[in-house]
Phi, psi and omega in degrees: 000134178247144177230130182275131174250188180298328188248323184201162177289142177256122175267120187301325179297320178295320179295317179297317177299319182296319182273001177292336181274126177302325180295316180291325175297321177298314180296318179300320177297323182290333180257011181293311184254351184218141175283132182221153173274165178300321178297320178295320179296315180298323183292330183256007180230176179265023184249136179291159180301314179300321179292321177300313181300315179297314181291325175297323177300317178296314180296322180292314179296330179282348180089004183275342182229140175254158181236138175235131179260137176225098186067235180269355182266151175237134180241142185239146179212145176295138176267095185297329177298319180291331182281345182305305180298325178295319178298320180298313181297314180296321179296317178299318179296318181298311181298316180298313182291323177295322177298318177295317179298319178298315179300316179297317180296318179294320178297317179296319179296317178298318180297319179294319178297318178298317181296323179291326183272348180274000000 
């Protein structure tokens, strides 16, 4: 499934692959509310500058992060518009899985009550 953002189409599978990495999720959180350079991200995280740069490339290609150039510097920010469809899918999965977990817990509770009364 493709979703058009301001700059490029976001392929949901690419976005899911991009956020599968804990390191990329950490970087995405750092650029969620503030535009940052790769050096700034490296300075506030436990990730080296080359690793930050590589992971930003993955996030950028997936459409989850945008880049702005100012002279020789590059600044990155999460593209919240691109994250919308991904959020919908994750929320649906969460609700479905929580519903299943609730059913299992209720079934287990009924089973325990029956065993106590038998």
